[in-house]
VMD Tcl script that draws the C-alpha trace (Angstrom):
set ca {
  {0.00 0.00 0.00}
  {1.32 3.44 -0.95}
  {1.74 5.46 2.26}
  {2.19 9.23 2.37}
  {3.60 10.26 5.76}
  {1.26 7.83 7.50}
  {-1.71 8.37 5.15}
  {-2.94 5.59 2.88}
  {-3.23 6.90 -0.67}
  {-6.48 4.95 -1.15}
  {-8.56 5.12 2.04}
  {-10.91 2.25 1.22}
  {-11.39 -0.90 -0.86}
  {-12.41 0.27 -4.32}
  {-12.80 -3.18 -5.90}
  {-16.49 -2.55 -6.64}
  {-15.79 0.81 -8.29}
  {-16.75 -0.78 -11.58}
  {-19.54 -0.27 -14.08}
  {-22.08 -3.08 -14.03}
  {-21.44 -4.08 -17.63}
  {-17.90 -5.12 -16.67}
  {-19.44 -7.85 -14.48}
  {-22.13 -8.66 -17.02}
  {-19.38 -9.36 -19.57}
  {-17.07 -11.06 -17.08}
  {-19.78 -13.48 -16.01}
  {-20.48 -14.11 -19.69}
  {-16.81 -14.89 -20.33}
  {-16.88 -17.43 -17.49}
  {-20.07 -19.10 -18.66}
  {-18.72 -19.40 -22.22}
  {-15.35 -20.74 -21.10}
  {-13.45 -17.65 -22.22}
  {-12.33 -16.54 -18.74}
  {-8.76 -17.86 -19.13}
  {-8.16 -16.05 -22.43}
  {-5.68 -13.23 -22.07}
  {-6.63 -9.83 -23.48}
  {-4.62 -6.68 -24.12}
  {-6.20 -3.28 -23.44}
  {-4.77 0.20 -24.04}
  {-5.63 3.35 -22.10}
  {-5.36 6.51 -24.20}
  {-7.09 9.82 -24.87}
  {-8.07 11.37 -28.18}
  {-7.95 15.09 -27.49}
  {-5.98 17.37 -25.18}
  {-8.26 19.49 -22.96}
  {-8.35 23.29 -23.22}
  {-6.82 23.33 -26.70}
  {-3.39 22.55 -25.24}
  {-0.44 20.94 -26.95}
  {0.33 18.33 -24.30}
  {-0.95 16.59 -21.19}
  {0.98 15.32 -18.16}
  {0.76 11.71 -17.03}
  {-0.47 11.18 -13.47}
  {-2.29 8.63 -11.34}
  {0.12 5.71 -10.98}
  {0.42 6.38 -7.26}
  {-3.27 5.44 -6.96}
  {-3.41 2.72 -9.62}
  {-0.67 0.74 -7.87}
  {-2.45 0.39 -4.48}
  {-5.75 -0.20 -6.28}
  {-4.30 -3.21 -8.13}
  {-2.45 -4.46 -5.04}
  {-5.61 -4.44 -2.93}
  {-8.08 -5.95 -5.37}
  {-10.14 -8.45 -3.41}
  {-13.81 -9.28 -3.04}
  {-14.62 -9.21 0.65}
  {-17.88 -10.42 2.21}
  {-19.64 -7.11 1.60}
  {-18.69 -7.15 -2.09}
  {-19.70 -10.77 -2.55}
  {-23.06 -10.04 -0.96}
  {-23.75 -7.62 -3.80}
  {-23.45 -10.40 -6.37}
  {-25.48 -12.85 -4.29}
  {-28.30 -10.31 -3.84}
  {-28.37 -9.58 -7.53}
  {-28.62 -13.11 -8.84}
  {-25.13 -13.79 -10.19}
  {-24.37 -17.53 -10.62}
  {-22.59 -19.35 -7.82}
  {-19.65 -20.35 -10.03}
  {-19.01 -16.67 -10.83}
  {-19.13 -15.73 -7.14}
  {-16.69 -18.58 -6.39}
  {-14.31 -17.14 -9.01}
  {-14.51 -13.72 -7.39}
  {-13.65 -15.21 -3.97}
  {-10.31 -16.38 -5.44}
  {-9.76 -13.18 -7.44}
  {-6.27 -11.71 -7.62}
  {-4.74 -9.66 -10.40}
  {-2.25 -11.97 -12.12}
  {-1.58 -9.99 -15.27}
  {0.91 -7.42 -16.55}
  {0.49 -3.66 -16.48}
  {2.75 -1.23 -18.31}
  {2.52 2.54 -18.01}
  {4.22 5.81 -18.85}
  {5.66 7.21 -15.58}
  {3.89 10.04 -13.76}
  {5.17 13.47 -14.75}
  {5.86 12.55 -18.39}
  {4.38 14.76 -21.14}
  {1.86 12.64 -23.07}
  {-0.10 13.06 -26.27}
  {-3.31 11.86 -27.97}
  {-3.84 8.36 -29.33}
  {-0.79 6.77 -27.75}
  {-1.02 4.01 -25.12}
  {-0.31 5.60 -21.75}
  {-1.24 2.36 -19.94}
  {-1.40 -1.18 -21.32}
  {-2.99 -4.09 -19.46}
  {-2.32 -7.71 -20.47}
  {-4.27 -10.11 -18.28}
  {-6.93 -12.84 -18.23}
  {-9.92 -11.12 -19.76}
  {-12.04 -11.01 -16.58}
  {-9.18 -9.35 -14.67}
  {-8.53 -6.89 -17.48}
  {-12.22 -6.09 -17.85}
  {-13.10 -5.50 -14.20}
  {-10.33 -2.95 -13.52}
  {-11.32 -0.71 -16.44}
  {-13.64 1.72 -14.68}
  {-11.40 2.40 -11.69}
  {-8.30 2.93 -13.83}
  {-10.15 5.40 -16.04}
  {-11.61 7.21 -13.03}
  {-8.14 7.57 -11.56}
  {-6.27 8.76 -14.66}
  {-9.00 11.04 -15.99}
  {-8.98 13.03 -12.77}
  {-5.23 12.84 -12.16}
  {-4.24 13.95 -15.67}
  {-6.77 16.77 -15.56}
  {-5.16 18.17 -12.38}
  {-1.55 17.68 -13.47}
  {-2.13 19.12 -16.94}
  {-4.05 22.13 -15.63}
  {-1.25 22.82 -13.15}
  {1.53 22.45 -15.70}
  {-0.14 24.79 -18.19}
  {-0.14 27.43 -15.47}
  {3.46 26.70 -14.43}
  {4.53 27.02 -18.07}
  {2.72 30.35 -18.44}
  {4.49 32.21 -15.63}
  {7.56 34.43 -16.11}
  {10.84 32.57 -15.72}
  {12.95 35.47 -14.47}
  {15.52 36.21 -17.17}
  {12.91 35.82 -19.89}
  {11.00 38.90 -18.74}
  {12.73 42.17 -17.93}
  {12.27 43.36 -14.32}
  {10.22 40.29 -13.41}
  {11.25 37.73 -10.80}
  {10.92 33.99 -11.20}
  {7.32 33.32 -10.21}
  {6.09 30.49 -8.01}
  {2.63 28.97 -8.36}
  {0.75 28.01 -5.19}
  {-2.12 25.52 -5.46}
  {-5.17 26.95 -3.64}
  {-7.97 24.83 -5.10}
  {-9.24 22.46 -2.38}
  {-12.52 24.34 -1.87}
  {-13.28 24.22 -5.60}
  {-12.71 20.47 -6.01}
  {-15.39 17.84 -6.49}
  {-15.11 16.26 -3.07}
  {-12.46 15.24 -0.54}
  {-10.36 12.92 -2.70}
  {-10.36 15.31 -5.67}
  {-9.15 18.07 -3.37}
  {-6.21 15.93 -2.24}
  {-5.45 14.79 -5.78}
  {-5.43 18.36 -7.09}
  {-2.88 19.37 -4.48}
  {-0.61 16.35 -4.91}
  {-0.67 16.34 -8.71}
  {-0.37 20.12 -8.78}
  {2.88 19.89 -6.82}
  {4.03 16.99 -8.99}
  {3.48 19.20 -12.05}
  {5.53 22.07 -10.68}
  {3.59 24.05 -8.06}
  {5.77 25.24 -5.18}
  {3.21 24.33 -2.52}
  {-0.43 24.03 -1.54}
  {-2.87 25.60 0.90}
  {-4.40 22.16 1.51}
  {-3.18 21.10 4.95}
  {-3.92 17.37 4.67}
  {-2.14 17.15 1.30}
  {0.80 19.13 2.67}
  {1.01 16.80 5.66}
  {0.88 13.77 3.35}
  {3.92 15.20 1.56}
  {5.63 16.23 4.82}
  {5.47 19.92 3.82}
  {4.13 23.03 5.50}
  {0.98 24.31 3.83}
  {0.90 27.84 2.43}
  {-1.67 30.46 3.41}
  {-2.21 34.00 4.60}
  {-5.54 35.57 5.48}
  {-9.03 35.90 4.05}
  {-11.21 39.00 3.77}
  {-13.07 37.79 6.86}
  {-9.94 38.46 8.95}
  {-9.92 42.09 7.83}
  {-13.67 42.45 8.34}
  {-13.49 41.06 11.89}
  {-11.48 44.07 13.14}
  {-12.66 47.67 13.62}
  {-10.36 48.83 10.81}
  {-8.20 47.42 8.05}
  {-5.05 48.86 9.64}
  {-5.79 47.18 12.97}
  {-6.30 43.85 11.24}
  {-2.96 44.19 9.44}
  {-1.06 45.16 12.58}
  {-2.60 42.31 14.55}
  {-1.53 39.88 11.82}
  {1.99 41.33 11.81}
  {2.22 40.89 15.57}
  {1.30 37.21 15.29}
  {3.11 36.32 12.04}
  {6.08 38.67 11.67}
  {8.12 36.06 9.76}
  {5.49 35.55 7.07}
  {3.45 38.72 6.84}
  {1.49 38.68 3.57}
  {-1.43 41.10 3.78}
  {-4.64 40.91 1.73}
  {-5.12 44.46 0.46}
  {-8.33 44.47 -1.62}
  {-11.05 44.23 1.05}
  {-11.92 47.95 0.90}
  {-9.89 49.79 -1.77}
  {-6.59 48.34 -2.93}
  {-4.66 51.53 -3.75}
  {-6.35 54.07 -1.45}
  {-6.65 51.86 1.62}
  {-5.08 48.41 1.36}
  {-1.58 49.22 0.10}
  {-1.20 52.40 2.24}
  {-2.24 50.43 5.32}
  {0.16 47.64 4.39}
  {2.97 50.22 4.16}
  {1.97 51.63 7.57}
  {2.10 48.10 8.95}
  {5.53 47.44 7.49}
  {6.77 50.71 9.02}
  {5.28 49.59 12.34}
  {7.18 46.30 12.03}
  {10.38 48.15 11.21}
  {10.04 50.45 14.22}
  {9.41 47.44 16.48}
  {12.54 45.70 15.19}
  {10.53 42.87 13.63}
  {11.73 40.81 10.68}
  {10.77 42.62 7.45}
  {12.44 40.22 5.03}
  {9.28 38.16 4.53}
  {6.62 40.77 3.94}
  {4.22 41.29 1.06}
  {0.70 41.82 -0.20}
  {-1.92 39.75 -1.99}
  {-4.36 41.23 -4.51}
  {-7.45 39.11 -5.14}
  {-9.72 41.31 -7.27}
  {-9.86 44.15 -9.76}
  {-7.51 44.97 -12.62}
  {-4.60 42.86 -11.46}
  {-2.15 44.25 -14.04}
  {-2.80 47.91 -13.17}
  {-3.08 47.32 -9.44}
  {0.13 45.29 -9.24}
  {2.13 47.94 -11.13}
  {0.83 50.74 -8.95}
  {1.30 48.73 -5.76}
  {4.89 47.92 -6.75}
  {5.65 51.65 -7.18}
  {4.04 52.50 -3.85}
  {5.95 49.79 -2.00}
  {9.27 50.74 -3.62}
  {8.78 54.45 -2.95}
  {8.08 53.64 0.69}
  {11.39 51.77 0.95}
  {9.95 48.24 0.88}
  {11.34 46.88 -2.37}
  {11.69 43.50 -0.67}
  {7.91 43.24 -0.25}
  {6.47 40.51 -2.45}
  {3.27 40.75 -4.51}
  {0.97 37.73 -4.83}
  {-1.93 37.71 -7.30}
  {-4.98 35.45 -7.19}
  {-8.58 35.32 -8.47}
  {-9.57 32.80 -11.16}
  {-6.18 32.71 -12.85}
  {-5.49 30.47 -15.82}
  {-2.65 30.23 -18.34}
  {-4.21 32.74 -20.74}
  {-4.82 35.32 -18.00}
  {-1.31 34.93 -16.62}
  {0.28 35.44 -20.02}
  {-1.96 38.48 -20.56}
  {-0.90 39.92 -17.19}
  {2.75 39.52 -18.13}
  {2.22 41.19 -21.51}
  {0.53 44.10 -19.74}
  {3.56 44.59 -17.51}
  {2.03 43.24 -14.31}
  {4.60 42.72 -11.55}
  {4.22 39.76 -9.22}
  {6.30 37.24 -7.30}
  {3.78 34.47 -6.80}
  {0.35 33.32 -7.90}
  {-2.41 31.59 -5.98}
  {-4.34 29.34 -8.36}
  {-7.40 27.32 -7.40}
  {-10.14 26.50 -9.88}
  {-7.91 25.83 -12.86}
  {-5.93 23.14 -11.07}
  {-8.62 21.53 -8.92}
  {-11.34 21.76 -11.56}
  {-9.94 22.91 -14.92}
  {-12.21 23.34 -17.91}
  {-12.42 20.51 -20.41}
  {-11.83 16.83 -19.72}
  {-9.15 14.37 -20.72}
  {-11.55 11.63 -21.76}
  {-9.26 8.61 -21.44}
  {-10.71 5.40 -22.87}
  {-9.86 1.72 -22.38}
  {-9.93 -0.33 -25.56}
  {-9.16 -3.93 -26.40}
  {-6.27 -4.14 -28.89}
  {-5.45 -7.84 -28.77}
  {-6.64 -11.26 -27.58}
  {-4.59 -14.40 -27.07}
  {-6.21 -17.47 -28.57}
  {-4.41 -20.74 -27.75}
  {-1.32 -18.71 -26.87}
  {-1.25 -16.73 -30.11}
  {-1.91 -12.99 -30.07}
  {-4.73 -11.93 -32.37}
  {-4.65 -8.12 -32.85}
  {-8.03 -6.40 -32.50}
  {-9.27 -3.12 -33.94}
  {-12.32 -0.93 -33.37}
  {-13.50 0.96 -36.45}
  {-15.46 4.20 -36.53}
  {-16.89 6.66 -39.03}
  {-14.64 9.21 -37.30}
  {-11.07 8.45 -38.36}
  {-9.72 9.80 -35.08}
  {-11.72 7.15 -33.19}
  {-10.20 4.17 -34.99}
  {-8.13 2.34 -32.37}
  {-4.43 1.67 -32.90}
  {-4.42 -2.16 -32.73}
  {-1.95 -4.70 -31.36}
  {0.20 -5.21 -28.27}
  {2.57 -2.36 -29.08}
  {5.73 -0.67 -27.93}
  {5.93 3.11 -27.65}
  {9.15 5.06 -28.06}
  {10.09 8.73 -27.79}
  {12.73 9.95 -30.24}
  {15.03 12.71 -28.92}
  {17.22 14.89 -31.13}
  {20.82 14.10 -30.09}
  {21.95 17.68 -30.79}
  {19.22 19.66 -29.02}
  {17.72 17.14 -26.60}
  {14.22 18.04 -27.81}
  {11.62 15.32 -28.33}
  {10.95 14.80 -32.03}
  {8.07 12.31 -31.97}
  {6.45 9.40 -30.18}
  {6.55 6.23 -32.27}
  {4.38 3.10 -32.05}
  {5.74 -0.23 -33.22}
  {4.65 -3.83 -33.19}
  {5.87 -5.65 -30.09}
  {8.78 -7.56 -31.65}
  {9.52 -5.11 -34.44}
  {13.15 -4.19 -35.16}
  {13.43 -0.50 -36.01}
  {16.14 1.59 -37.60}
  {18.34 3.60 -35.23}
  {19.64 5.84 -38.06}
  {17.23 7.24 -40.65}
  {13.72 6.29 -39.63}
  {10.56 7.00 -41.59}
  {7.62 7.67 -39.29}
  {4.04 7.80 -40.57}
  {0.80 9.20 -39.19}
  {-1.51 6.32 -38.20}
  {-4.43 8.52 -39.26}
  {-3.12 9.78 -42.62}
  {-0.51 7.64 -44.38}
  {0.45 10.56 -46.64}
  {1.91 12.36 -43.64}
  {5.37 10.92 -43.25}
  {8.63 12.26 -41.89}
  {12.21 11.01 -41.86}
  {14.16 11.54 -38.64}
  {17.89 11.05 -38.11}
  {20.54 11.53 -35.43}
  {18.11 10.60 -32.68}
  {17.99 8.57 -29.51}
  {15.05 6.23 -28.81}
  {13.67 5.76 -25.29}
  {10.87 3.30 -24.56}
  {8.13 5.21 -22.76}
  {6.10 2.54 -20.99}
  {7.65 0.90 -17.93}
  {6.59 -2.45 -16.45}
  {4.54 -1.80 -13.30}
  {3.10 -5.27 -12.59}
  {4.38 -8.52 -14.11}
  {2.41 -11.72 -13.45}
  {0.49 -9.80 -10.82}
  {3.60 -8.77 -8.86}
  {4.61 -5.13 -8.41}
  {8.01 -4.60 -10.07}
  {8.05 -0.79 -10.13}
  {9.39 1.51 -7.41}
  {7.02 4.48 -7.56}
  {9.01 7.67 -6.79}
  {7.91 10.25 -4.23}
  {6.16 13.41 -5.41}
  {9.22 15.65 -5.09}
  {11.21 13.25 -7.28}
  {8.34 13.19 -9.76}
  {8.30 17.00 -9.79}
  {12.01 17.11 -10.70}
  {11.42 14.48 -13.37}
  {8.42 16.39 -14.75}
  {10.45 19.61 -14.99}
  {13.23 17.74 -16.82}
  {10.83 16.07 -19.23}
  {8.91 19.28 -19.98}
  {12.24 20.93 -20.86}
  {12.57 18.42 -23.73}
  {9.31 19.54 -25.36}
  {9.60 22.26 -28.00}
  {8.26 25.67 -26.85}
  {5.94 25.68 -29.88}
  {4.21 22.56 -28.51}
  {3.94 24.06 -25.02}
  {2.58 27.47 -25.99}
  {-0.86 28.34 -24.67}
  {-2.44 29.59 -27.91}
  {-2.48 27.48 -31.09}
  {0.24 25.04 -30.05}
  {2.12 23.04 -32.65}
  {0.85 19.46 -32.97}
  {3.36 16.97 -31.64}
  {3.96 13.89 -33.78}
  {2.46 10.62 -32.52}
  {3.32 8.31 -35.38}
  {4.06 4.72 -36.24}
  {6.79 3.02 -38.16}
  {6.00 2.28 -41.82}
  {5.61 -1.36 -40.87}
  {3.13 -0.60 -38.10}
  {0.97 1.76 -40.18}
  {0.85 -0.73 -43.10}
  {-0.23 -3.41 -40.62}
  {-2.94 -1.15 -39.19}
  {-4.28 -0.22 -42.62}
  {-4.41 -3.89 -43.61}
  {-6.47 -4.61 -40.50}
  {-8.87 -1.80 -41.43}
  {-9.26 -3.12 -44.97}
  {-9.82 -6.68 -43.77}
  {-12.48 -5.49 -41.33}
  {-14.24 -3.58 -44.10}
  {-14.16 -6.65 -46.38}
  {-15.76 -8.71 -43.62}
  {-18.58 -6.13 -43.37}
  {-19.17 -6.39 -47.13}
  {-19.41 -10.18 -46.93}
  {-21.96 -9.98 -44.14}
  {-24.06 -7.36 -45.93}
}
mol new
graphics top color blue
foreach p $ca { graphics top sphere $p radius 0.5 }
foreach p [lrange $ca 0 end-1] q [lrange $ca 1 end] { graphics top cylinder $p $q radius 0.2 }
display resetview
């Protein structure tokens, strides 16, 4: 079980977190003698949310304990007895243990549409019954991590913007999340994706960190005057005195009273190295510029400015273009509950019949929805000169591929082909479970954050930009795309015969 500073990552047995049709099919497999057949399923998504150019893998820290703890206890078995499932199926569930293989791209890796981020190879009942929970985990996790990374990528990086410091992003979204677990996930995956901290105390404690926070407007309103509220706060928290200045009037009341408070601290001999203001409403660009001038003119150039209030990547980039000056950002909604959804799906791509793999394909009138068949390998090609990622490449499992000049082809449009050279290939999926045994050492969140930062640095800026990002190549080898197209044609011929 994954433990975070004494906290279990999954607080309960989620074995029954499964759509009913998974059990309808699984019982059917048993009754028809197909339960021992091994199937291969891929998890992937078709479209990046919010018009972005990338997503960030997340969720393995919950998938691992979910798989490890799969068991049908008495309460779970009672469900099947009450609802008329056959005795032989219930007996199978009593003995249930995941015995298959699970491969996945590590948390923190940039990921792209229509590539297998997770692959499950297991007896078909095992593979089928874990579908819903895996999708529930990764759809939420990737949403949080991607939303956070888009914001981290949008902030000034110091030297890139004249007169601007390097900006830290604080995750403040617990109150906007869809429930307790989503609030924790948003904080943990936000930090994994590059946030410097969180206001969420339980998540901070899980990660053995101190949570971040200042005051709310209610603190200011609970005192006879704004100045008294600020001075009281300074008395209590002189080593971290960040004052919320927009309760009454930011420039005519809040900032002047903050300056009076800082002067009070100075006169009292208090620490004034960790002072600042937070602005949570109004024209943040204008107010931050004016506040910066007022603070500097008063001799408090060390005072930090934090901005908050419904920030997203587009707003942050707009603030920077307008010359806003800020040291940190408090971001809630667009990490804990970002717009758009990842929409990961779980599709069968192969079935072993008498030990031989039979590739499977799902067709659709929408080309984008045609599944990439077969038990595949997925590589990322890096330019040896620049270190940038050139493309992700799907191959057949045992396929030998060129390490020199390699032609890669779009699995959707065979006319789109590119030749790459002078590259290094890295296999993206790592074995997580083999024969039901955990073989992967899941890193801690801080290690994942470092890894995420390193991996994001390999993605071209054009792919990472907020508006109209360049489309990253997710291709196949010539051999793989020919194989896929042959499967499509054979499936179409079968339809013609039937009709």
